[in-house]
Backbone as numpy.savetxt, mean C-alpha at the origin, in Angstrom:
# Nx Ny Nz CAx CAy CAz Cx Cy Cz
6.33 6.42 5.60 5.81 5.30 4.96 6.56 4.99 3.60
6.86 3.75 3.44 7.62 3.46 2.16 6.76 3.29 0.99
7.19 3.62 -0.19 6.28 3.56 -1.33 5.79 2.24 -1.72
6.58 1.18 -1.45 6.07 -0.12 -1.74 4.92 -0.55 -0.86
4.82 0.04 0.37 3.64 -0.23 1.18 2.43 0.53 0.64
2.72 1.74 0.17 1.57 2.51 -0.23 1.02 1.79 -1.49
1.89 1.39 -2.44 1.47 0.67 -3.67 0.82 -0.60 -3.43
1.24 -1.36 -2.40 0.64 -2.58 -2.09 -0.78 -2.46 -1.49
-0.91 -1.42 -0.68 -2.13 -1.10 -0.09 -3.17 -0.59 -1.13
-2.70 0.29 -1.98 -3.57 0.81 -3.16 -3.93 -0.41 -4.08
-3.01 -1.14 -4.37 -3.28 -2.29 -5.26 -4.37 -3.30 -4.55
-4.27 -3.52 -3.37 -5.14 -4.36 -2.65 -6.60 -3.71 -2.71
-6.70 -2.38 -2.44 -7.86 -1.73 -2.54 -8.49 -1.76 -3.98
-7.70 -1.51 -4.93 -8.17 -1.65 -6.35 -8.65 -2.96 -6.61
-7.96 -3.95 -6.31 -8.29 -5.40 -6.57 -9.60 -5.73 -5.93
-9.67 -5.37 -4.54 -10.87 -5.68 -3.88 -12.16 -4.89 -4.47
-12.03 -3.66 -4.80 -13.07 -2.94 -5.39 -13.38 -3.60 -6.77
-12.48 -3.99 -7.54 -12.72 -4.66 -8.83 -13.52 -5.96 -8.59
-13.08 -6.70 -7.67 -13.70 -8.05 -7.40 -15.14 -7.76 -6.91
-15.40 -6.81 -6.12 -16.80 -6.55 -5.57 -17.69 -6.13 -6.80
-17.16 -5.19 -7.54 -17.95 -4.65 -8.70 -18.19 -5.71 -9.84
-17.10 -6.50 -10.14 -17.18 -7.46 -11.26 -17.75 -8.71 -10.77
-17.82 -9.02 -9.56 -18.24 -10.37 -9.10 -19.73 -10.52 -9.33
-20.49 -9.51 -9.18 -21.99 -9.54 -9.44 -22.25 -9.83 -10.95
-21.42 -9.22 -11.83 -21.62 -9.30 -13.25 -21.23 -10.48 -13.81
-20.46 -11.28 -13.07 -20.00 -12.59 -13.52 -20.75 -13.82 -12.92
-21.83 -13.60 -12.28 -22.68 -14.62 -11.60 -23.17 -15.70 -12.52
-23.44 -15.29 -13.82 -23.85 -16.27 -14.81 -22.82 -17.44 -15.13
-21.58 -17.13 -14.63 -20.47 -18.18 -14.79 -20.52 -19.15 -13.66
-21.26 -18.89 -12.66 -21.15 -19.83 -11.51 -21.40 -21.33 -11.80
-22.31 -21.73 -12.59 -22.44 -23.20 -12.89 -21.16 -23.70 -13.60
-20.45 -22.88 -14.29 -19.29 -23.36 -15.04 -18.01 -23.16 -14.33
-18.01 -22.77 -13.02 -16.76 -22.43 -12.34 -15.89 -23.65 -12.23
-16.32 -24.79 -11.82 -15.32 -25.89 -11.87 -14.66 -26.29 -13.17
-15.51 -26.17 -14.15 -14.89 -26.34 -15.59 -13.91 -25.36 -15.98
-14.20 -24.13 -15.67 -13.31 -23.03 -15.97 -12.03 -23.12 -15.22
-12.14 -23.40 -13.87 -10.97 -23.54 -13.09 -10.12 -24.75 -13.45
-10.78 -25.77 -13.73 -10.13 -27.08 -14.05 -9.28 -26.89 -15.30
-9.79 -26.21 -16.32 -9.11 -26.10 -17.59 -8.16 -24.86 -17.62
-8.47 -23.80 -16.93 -7.64 -22.55 -17.03 -7.20 -21.91 -15.77
-7.11 -22.74 -14.74 -6.72 -22.08 -13.45 -5.34 -21.58 -13.44
-4.30 -22.19 -14.01 -2.97 -21.64 -14.06 -2.94 -20.39 -14.81
-3.61 -20.31 -16.00 -3.59 -19.09 -16.80 -4.33 -17.89 -16.10
-5.38 -18.25 -15.29 -6.04 -17.20 -14.61 -5.16 -16.64 -13.46
-4.58 -17.62 -12.73 -3.75 -17.16 -11.63 -2.60 -16.30 -12.10
-1.97 -16.73 -13.19 -0.82 -16.00 -13.73 -1.23 -14.63 -14.24
-2.45 -14.49 -14.89 -2.91 -13.17 -15.36 -3.17 -12.33 -14.31
-3.92 -12.84 -13.25 -4.17 -11.99 -12.05 -2.97 -11.47 -11.35
-1.89 -12.42 -11.24 -0.67 -12.00 -10.68 0.02 -10.94 -11.39
0.03 -11.10 -12.74 0.71 -10.11 -13.54 0.00 -8.76 -13.54
-1.32 -8.78 -13.48 -2.19 -7.54 -13.42 -1.94 -6.84 -12.14
-1.84 -7.57 -10.98 -1.60 -6.88 -9.66 -0.13 -6.34 -9.63
0.76 -7.07 -10.26 2.16 -6.61 -10.28 2.34 -5.33 -11.11
1.51 -5.26 -12.24 1.56 -4.09 -13.17 0.94 -2.95 -12.41
-0.17 -3.02 -11.74 -0.81 -1.96 -11.00 0.13 -1.51 -9.85
0.61 -2.44 -9.19 1.45 -2.08 -8.08 2.80 -1.23 -8.68
3.36 -1.72 -9.71 4.48 -1.05 -10.30 4.10 0.31 -10.84
2.91 0.35 -11.36 2.48 1.78 -11.83 2.33 2.78 -10.68
1.75 2.34 -9.61 1.57 3.13 -8.49 2.95 3.54 -7.88
3.87 2.62 -7.75 5.15 2.80 -7.23 5.91 3.81 -8.25
5.77 3.69 -9.56 6.40 4.66 -10.44 5.84 6.15 -10.30
4.57 6.16 -10.05 3.90 7.43 -9.80 4.52 8.06 -8.53
4.55 7.27 -7.49 5.15 7.75 -6.22 6.50 8.19 -6.41
7.30 7.50 -7.14 8.75 7.82 -7.33 8.87 9.15 -8.13
7.92 9.34 -9.23 8.00 10.48 -9.94 7.54 11.80 -9.24
6.61 11.62 -8.36 6.02 12.77 -7.66 6.84 13.05 -6.36
7.73 12.29 -6.03 8.61 12.64 -4.79 8.10 11.87 -3.55
6.98 11.17 -3.68 6.41 10.60 -2.49 7.23 9.42 -1.97
8.13 8.89 -2.84 8.95 7.75 -2.42 9.89 8.11 -1.37
10.47 9.32 -1.34 11.38 9.77 -0.35 10.76 10.43 0.82
9.46 10.53 0.85 8.74 11.13 1.98 9.00 10.53 3.27
9.10 9.23 3.38 9.35 8.42 4.65 10.66 8.84 5.25
11.69 8.79 4.28 13.07 9.14 4.73 13.14 10.55 5.20
12.40 11.52 4.59 12.48 12.90 4.89 11.87 13.13 6.28
10.68 12.46 6.48 10.03 12.60 7.72 10.88 12.02 8.86
11.43 10.88 8.68 12.32 10.22 9.61 13.52 11.13 9.97
14.12 11.84 8.95 15.18 12.72 9.19 14.80 13.88 10.11
13.51 14.45 9.75 12.97 15.48 10.54 12.75 15.08 11.94
12.23 13.91 12.20 11.97 13.48 13.54 13.30 13.30 14.30
14.27 12.71 13.73 15.59 12.50 14.32 16.16 13.90 14.74
16.06 14.91 13.88 16.67 16.19 14.16 15.91 16.87 15.33
14.50 16.70 15.35 13.87 17.18 16.50 14.09 16.58 17.73
14.36 15.33 17.76 14.69 14.54 18.93 16.01 14.88 19.41
16.96 15.43 18.61 18.27 15.82 18.99 18.23 17.23 19.63
17.09 17.85 19.52 16.88 19.16 20.16 16.98 20.35 19.08
17.09 20.06 17.86 17.05 21.02 16.83 15.61 21.46 16.58
15.25 22.69 16.49 13.98 23.06 16.07 13.10 23.50 17.30
11.88 23.05 17.21 10.89 23.42 18.32 11.28 22.74 19.59
11.46 23.39 20.68 11.79 22.82 21.93 10.51 22.14 22.60
9.37 22.58 22.33 8.12 21.92 22.80 7.93 20.63 22.24
8.12 20.51 20.95 7.98 19.30 20.20 9.09 18.28 20.67
10.29 18.72 20.94 11.28 17.84 21.46 10.90 17.29 22.82
10.34 18.17 23.71 9.90 17.68 25.00 8.72 16.70 24.87
7.84 17.00 24.03 6.65 16.08 23.79 7.10 14.79 23.27
8.11 14.63 22.31 8.58 13.41 21.88 9.32 12.67 22.96
10.03 13.41 23.79 10.70 12.71 24.92 9.74 12.09 25.88
8.62 12.87 26.16 7.68 12.34 27.13 6.99 11.09 26.39
6.72 11.15 25.16 6.05 10.05 24.36 6.97 8.82 24.47
8.33 8.94 24.35 9.22 7.84 24.47 9.24 7.18 25.86
9.03 8.03 26.86 9.00 7.53 28.27 7.58 6.95 28.55
6.63 7.17 27.70 5.34 6.53 28.02 4.37 7.49 28.84
4.80 8.82 29.02 4.05 9.78 29.76 3.12 10.45 28.73
1.90 10.07 28.58 0.98 10.62 27.67 0.07 11.64 28.15
0.29 12.16 29.29 -0.65 13.16 29.90 -0.25 14.49 29.52
């Protein structure tokens, strides 16, 4: 898996959790929602977009620093070497059967 996918998924999870937790605490603003959105919609959208980008970039930086960024390429390299017949012969046979659609 590529690190940008991981960071996007984690960012979506963090944003969704924050929305669920903060949504009930902001219920008192419901009567003023049209006024707030009418006057400050662009600023709110830009701030939310920048916050999501910052969270995503931070997660991506952590993935790069810990070596998780290259994990997808390393796994792909290992799978290709096993498919060529290097390593475990039983795994090579199982991957061949999987490619043919024989899952029994």
